[in-house]
C-alpha positions as CSV (number, residue, x, y, z in Angstrom):
1,X,86.1,-169.5,3.2
2,X,87.2,-173.1,4.2
3,X,89.6,-174.6,1.7
4,X,90.7,-177.9,3.2
5,X,88.8,-180.5,1.2
6,X,89.3,-181.1,-2.7
7,X,87.0,-183.4,-5.0
8,X,89.0,-183.9,-8.4
9,X,86.4,-185.2,-10.9
10,X,88.1,-187.2,-13.6
11,X,90.3,-190.1,-13.3
12,X,92.5,-189.7,-16.1
13,X,96.2,-188.7,-16.1
14,X,95.5,-184.9,-15.6
15,X,92.9,-185.6,-12.8
16,X,95.0,-188.0,-11.0
17,X,98.1,-185.5,-11.1
18,X,95.9,-182.5,-9.8
19,X,94.6,-184.8,-7.1
20,X,98.3,-185.8,-6.1
21,X,99.0,-181.9,-6.1
22,X,96.3,-181.0,-3.9
23,X,97.4,-183.8,-1.5
24,X,101.1,-182.6,-1.5
25,X,99.5,-179.1,-0.7
26,X,97.8,-180.6,2.7
27,X,94.6,-181.0,1.5
28,X,92.3,-184.1,1.8
29,X,91.4,-185.3,-1.7
30,X,88.7,-187.2,-3.1
31,X,89.3,-188.5,-6.7
32,X,86.1,-189.1,-8.4
33,X,86.3,-191.8,-11.3
34,X,83.5,-193.4,-13.3
35,X,83.4,-196.7,-11.9
36,X,83.4,-198.3,-8.4
37,X,85.8,-201.1,-9.6
38,X,88.1,-198.4,-10.6
39,X,88.1,-196.6,-7.6
40,X,88.4,-199.7,-5.5
41,X,91.6,-200.8,-7.7
42,X,93.1,-197.1,-7.1
43,X,92.6,-197.3,-3.6
44,X,94.0,-201.0,-3.1
45,X,97.0,-200.4,-5.3
46,X,97.6,-196.7,-4.1
47,X,98.1,-195.8,-7.8
48,X,96.2,-195.3,-11.2
49,X,97.8,-197.8,-13.2
50,X,95.6,-196.7,-16.1
51,X,96.1,-193.4,-16.2
52,X,99.5,-192.6,-14.5
53,X,101.2,-196.2,-14.2
54,X,103.9,-196.5,-11.8
55,X,103.1,-193.3,-9.7
56,X,102.4,-193.9,-6.0
57,X,99.5,-191.8,-4.7
58,X,99.8,-190.1,-1.3
59,X,97.6,-191.1,1.6
60,X,95.4,-188.1,1.6
61,X,93.8,-189.3,-1.8
62,X,91.0,-191.5,-1.6
63,X,89.2,-192.6,-5.1
64,X,85.4,-192.8,-5.2
65,X,82.8,-193.2,-7.9
66,X,80.4,-190.8,-6.2
67,X,80.7,-187.1,-6.0
68,X,80.8,-185.9,-2.4
69,X,80.8,-182.2,-1.3
70,X,84.0,-180.8,-0.9
71,X,85.3,-177.2,-0.3
72,X,87.1,-176.8,-3.6
73,X,85.8,-178.8,-6.9
74,X,88.2,-179.5,-10.0
75,X,86.8,-180.4,-13.3
76,X,89.5,-182.7,-15.0
77,X,87.5,-184.2,-17.8
78,X,87.9,-183.5,-21.7
79,X,86.8,-180.0,-22.7
80,X,83.8,-181.6,-24.8
81,X,82.6,-183.7,-21.7
82,X,82.3,-180.7,-19.4
83,X,78.5,-179.9,-20.2
84,X,77.6,-183.4,-20.1
85,X,79.3,-183.9,-16.7
86,X,77.7,-180.9,-15.1
87,X,74.4,-181.8,-16.2
88,X,74.9,-185.0,-14.2
89,X,76.0,-183.3,-10.8
90,X,74.0,-181.9,-8.1
91,X,74.2,-178.2,-8.5
92,X,73.8,-177.4,-5.0
93,X,76.6,-179.0,-4.1
94,X,78.8,-176.5,-6.3
95,X,76.7,-173.5,-5.4
96,X,78.9,-170.8,-3.8
97,X,82.0,-173.1,-4.0
98,X,85.1,-172.7,-6.1
99,X,85.0,-174.8,-9.2
100,X,88.6,-175.0,-10.9
101,X,88.4,-175.6,-14.6
102,X,91.5,-177.5,-15.9
103,X,90.4,-178.5,-19.5
104,X,91.9,-176.5,-22.2
105,X,89.4,-176.3,-25.3
106,X,86.3,-174.6,-26.8
107,X,82.9,-176.3,-27.0
108,X,81.9,-177.8,-30.1
109,X,78.9,-176.2,-31.7
110,X,78.4,-173.3,-29.0
111,X,81.9,-172.0,-29.2
112,X,81.8,-171.5,-25.5
113,X,84.8,-171.4,-23.2
114,X,84.8,-173.8,-20.3
115,X,83.8,-171.0,-17.7
116,X,80.8,-170.1,-20.0
117,X,79.7,-173.6,-19.8
118,X,80.0,-173.5,-16.0
119,X,77.8,-170.2,-16.0
120,X,75.2,-172.0,-18.2
121,X,74.9,-175.0,-16.1
122,X,75.7,-173.8,-12.6
123,X,75.1,-170.1,-12.4
124,X,75.9,-170.0,-8.5
125,X,79.3,-171.9,-8.7
126,X,82.4,-169.6,-8.5
127,X,84.5,-170.1,-11.7
128,X,88.5,-170.5,-11.6
129,X,90.5,-171.4,-14.7
130,X,93.9,-173.3,-14.2
131,X,96.4,-173.4,-17.1
132,X,99.8,-173.5,-17.8
133,X,102.9,-175.4,-19.0
134,X,102.4,-178.6,-17.3
135,X,102.4,-182.2,-17.8
136,X,100.6,-185.0,-15.7
137,X,103.5,-186.9,-15.1
138,X,105.6,-184.0,-14.0
139,X,102.9,-182.7,-11.6
140,X,102.2,-186.0,-10.1
141,X,106.0,-187.0,-9.3
142,X,106.5,-183.6,-7.7
143,X,108.6,-182.1,-10.3
144,X,108.9,-178.3,-10.2
145,X,105.8,-177.0,-12.1
146,X,104.3,-173.3,-12.2
147,X,100.7,-172.5,-13.6
148,X,98.3,-169.7,-13.6
149,X,95.2,-170.0,-11.7
150,X,92.6,-167.2,-12.7
151,X,89.5,-166.0,-11.0
152,X,87.4,-162.8,-10.8
153,X,88.1,-161.7,-7.3
154,X,91.9,-161.0,-6.2
155,X,91.7,-162.2,-2.9
156,X,89.6,-165.0,-3.2
157,X,91.9,-166.1,-6.1
158,X,95.1,-165.7,-4.0
159,X,93.8,-167.5,-1.2
160,X,92.7,-170.7,-3.6
161,X,96.1,-170.6,-5.0
162,X,97.9,-170.7,-1.6
163,X,95.4,-173.4,-0.9
164,X,96.6,-175.7,-4.0
165,X,100.3,-174.6,-3.6
166,X,102.8,-177.2,-2.6
167,X,106.4,-177.7,-2.5
168,X,106.6,-178.3,-6.4
169,X,103.5,-177.1,-7.7
170,X,103.0,-173.3,-7.8
171,X,99.9,-171.4,-9.0
172,X,100.1,-167.9,-9.6
173,X,96.8,-165.8,-9.2
174,X,95.7,-163.9,-12.2
175,X,92.4,-162.1,-13.0
176,X,92.2,-162.4,-16.7
177,X,90.0,-165.7,-17.0
178,X,89.2,-164.9,-20.7
179,X,92.6,-164.6,-21.9
180,X,93.8,-167.7,-19.7
181,X,90.9,-169.9,-21.2
182,X,91.6,-168.7,-24.8
183,X,95.3,-169.2,-24.6
184,X,94.9,-172.7,-23.1
185,X,92.6,-173.8,-25.9
186,X,94.5,-172.2,-29.0
187,X,97.9,-173.5,-27.7
188,X,96.6,-177.0,-28.5
189,X,95.8,-175.9,-32.0
190,X,99.2,-174.6,-32.6
191,X,101.0,-177.7,-31.0
192,X,99.1,-179.8,-33.8
193,X,100.7,-177.4,-36.4
194,X,104.1,-177.6,-34.9
195,X,104.0,-181.4,-34.6
196,X,103.0,-181.6,-38.2
197,X,105.9,-179.4,-39.0
198,X,108.2,-181.8,-37.4
199,X,106.3,-184.8,-38.9
200,X,106.8,-183.6,-42.5
201,X,110.5,-183.0,-41.5
202,X,110.2,-179.1,-42.5
203,X,112.8,-178.2,-40.2
204,X,113.3,-176.3,-36.6
205,X,113.2,-173.0,-38.4
206,X,109.8,-173.4,-39.6
207,X,108.7,-174.5,-36.4
208,X,110.2,-171.5,-34.7
209,X,108.6,-169.2,-37.1
210,X,105.4,-170.8,-36.4
211,X,105.3,-170.4,-32.7
212,X,106.3,-166.8,-33.1
213,X,103.4,-166.1,-35.3
214,X,101.0,-168.2,-33.4
215,X,101.8,-165.8,-30.5
216,X,100.8,-162.9,-32.4
217,X,97.6,-164.7,-33.7
218,X,96.9,-165.9,-30.0
219,X,97.1,-162.0,-29.1
220,X,94.5,-161.0,-31.5
221,X,92.3,-163.5,-30.7
222,X,92.5,-162.6,-27.2
223,X,92.0,-159.0,-27.2
224,X,89.0,-159.5,-29.7
225,X,87.5,-161.6,-26.8
226,X,88.1,-159.0,-24.1
227,X,91.2,-160.7,-22.6
228,X,94.4,-159.0,-21.9
229,X,97.3,-159.5,-24.3
230,X,99.8,-159.1,-21.5
231,X,98.3,-162.6,-20.1
232,X,100.4,-163.8,-23.1
233,X,103.5,-162.8,-21.7
234,X,103.2,-165.1,-18.7
235,X,102.7,-168.9,-17.8
236,X,99.6,-169.4,-19.5
237,X,100.7,-167.8,-22.7
238,X,104.1,-168.0,-23.6
239,X,105.2,-170.7,-21.2
240,X,102.5,-173.4,-22.2
241,X,102.6,-172.3,-25.9
242,X,106.3,-173.0,-25.8
243,X,106.0,-176.4,-23.7
244,X,103.1,-177.7,-25.8
245,X,104.5,-176.8,-29.2
246,X,108.0,-178.4,-28.6
247,X,107.7,-181.3,-26.7
248,X,106.9,-185.1,-27.7
249,X,105.3,-185.4,-24.5
250,X,102.4,-183.4,-25.6
251,X,99.4,-185.3,-27.0
252,X,98.6,-182.5,-29.5
253,X,102.4,-182.3,-30.8
254,X,102.3,-186.1,-31.2
255,X,99.2,-186.0,-32.8
256,X,100.3,-183.2,-35.1
257,X,103.4,-185.1,-36.0
258,X,101.3,-188.1,-37.1
259,X,99.1,-185.7,-39.4
260,X,102.5,-184.2,-40.7
261,X,103.8,-187.8,-41.6
262,X,100.7,-188.2,-43.9
263,X,98.3,-189.8,-41.4
264,X,94.7,-189.1,-41.7
265,X,92.9,-188.3,-38.5
266,X,90.6,-191.5,-38.8
267,X,94.0,-193.4,-39.4
268,X,95.6,-192.0,-36.1
269,X,92.8,-192.8,-34.1
270,X,92.5,-196.3,-35.6
271,X,96.3,-196.9,-34.6
272,X,95.2,-196.6,-31.1
273,X,96.3,-193.0,-30.6
274,X,94.3,-190.7,-28.1
275,X,92.3,-187.8,-29.3
276,X,93.9,-184.6,-28.6
277,X,92.1,-181.7,-27.2
278,X,93.2,-179.4,-30.2
279,X,91.5,-181.8,-32.8
280,X,88.2,-180.9,-31.5
281,X,89.3,-177.2,-31.1
282,X,90.6,-176.3,-34.3
283,X,87.3,-176.3,-36.1
284,X,85.6,-174.4,-33.3
285,X,88.5,-171.8,-33.1
286,X,88.1,-171.2,-36.8
287,X,84.5,-170.5,-36.3
288,X,85.1,-168.1,-33.3
289,X,87.9,-166.4,-35.4
290,X,85.5,-166.0,-38.2
291,X,82.7,-164.7,-36.0
292,X,85.0,-162.0,-34.4
293,X,86.3,-160.9,-37.8
294,X,90.0,-161.7,-36.7
295,X,92.6,-162.9,-39.2
296,X,93.8,-166.6,-38.1
297,X,95.3,-168.1,-41.1
298,X,97.2,-170.6,-38.7
299,X,94.0,-171.9,-37.0
300,X,92.4,-172.2,-40.5
301,X,95.5,-174.0,-41.7
302,X,95.2,-176.4,-38.8
303,X,91.4,-176.7,-39.2
304,X,92.1,-177.8,-43.0
305,X,94.8,-180.5,-42.0
306,X,92.6,-181.9,-39.4
307,X,89.8,-182.0,-41.8
308,X,91.9,-183.9,-44.3
309,X,91.6,-181.1,-47.0
310,X,95.3,-180.2,-47.3
311,X,98.6,-181.3,-46.2
312,X,101.0,-179.5,-44.0
313,X,103.6,-178.9,-46.6
314,X,100.9,-177.2,-49.1
315,X,99.8,-175.3,-46.0
316,X,103.2,-174.0,-45.2
317,X,104.1,-173.0,-48.6
318,X,100.8,-171.1,-48.7
319,X,101.7,-169.4,-45.5
320,X,105.2,-168.6,-46.8
321,X,103.7,-167.0,-50.0
322,X,101.5,-164.7,-48.1
323,X,102.2,-160.9,-48.7
324,X,105.2,-159.5,-47.0
325,X,104.5,-156.6,-44.7
326,X,106.0,-155.1,-41.6
327,X,106.2,-157.4,-38.6
328,X,104.6,-154.8,-36.2
């Protein structure tokens, strides 16, 4: 299969970074944005100043407001926008082509993973999931980054990973789409919790304990969905969980800090903060856990904090008072 051209749909920071990574890998790249004026500005300045200010884009990247046929399609819009985006695209341009899903979240209402949305909207597309410890600014600047690319066909996934690999961006091929997707969605929920612990000044020990218990809870969710717990030992699991739950560069961690400091979801958004993916995913993940019969006290706790039904200090006290039992 020819893998020379790439269309990245989504002109935010992550979409721009992935376009830069694909260009570094030697691919010809079209960065698809909403407005023609935005595309013209990016092409003229050779940078996306709204999304990634100060980062010069490589010559192989051309911005456009029109989706054009490409060998590889990367979707880089928020998780809750994926279905709407796909409904506006010509499905024939995606049929039989690799579609890389880079959003990390579960769909409100349907509880669907991103690849399930793609299968529903464009069943002829070839789904791949990209996840792992990565910040847009690092990827775009060419700082060393390793991620997971999961697909159903081992040879095709390896070929796609090779096509997107550059000197600093290294996708490692995997076959557990379910595990990679669930890990990517849930780590944002847990990052909200870790940020809230930081915002409430509950200490680094509490945060470390939370990360460890989040890892165990994530494993229960992944295996209940049919994924492999082994996936969590890699980049898409432990790697991404650690990064997102410890760095103030994480939008979810920042939002959690504001929640932990006593802010409400509405007040935080009104202050100009961008909505983090975990905020939308938390109630969906809680509903999914209930439907699976999986015990997920951390997800339930984050859902309660986001909904304004409890503060983080009360939640942590409740978690600490749970009955003692053997760790394994």
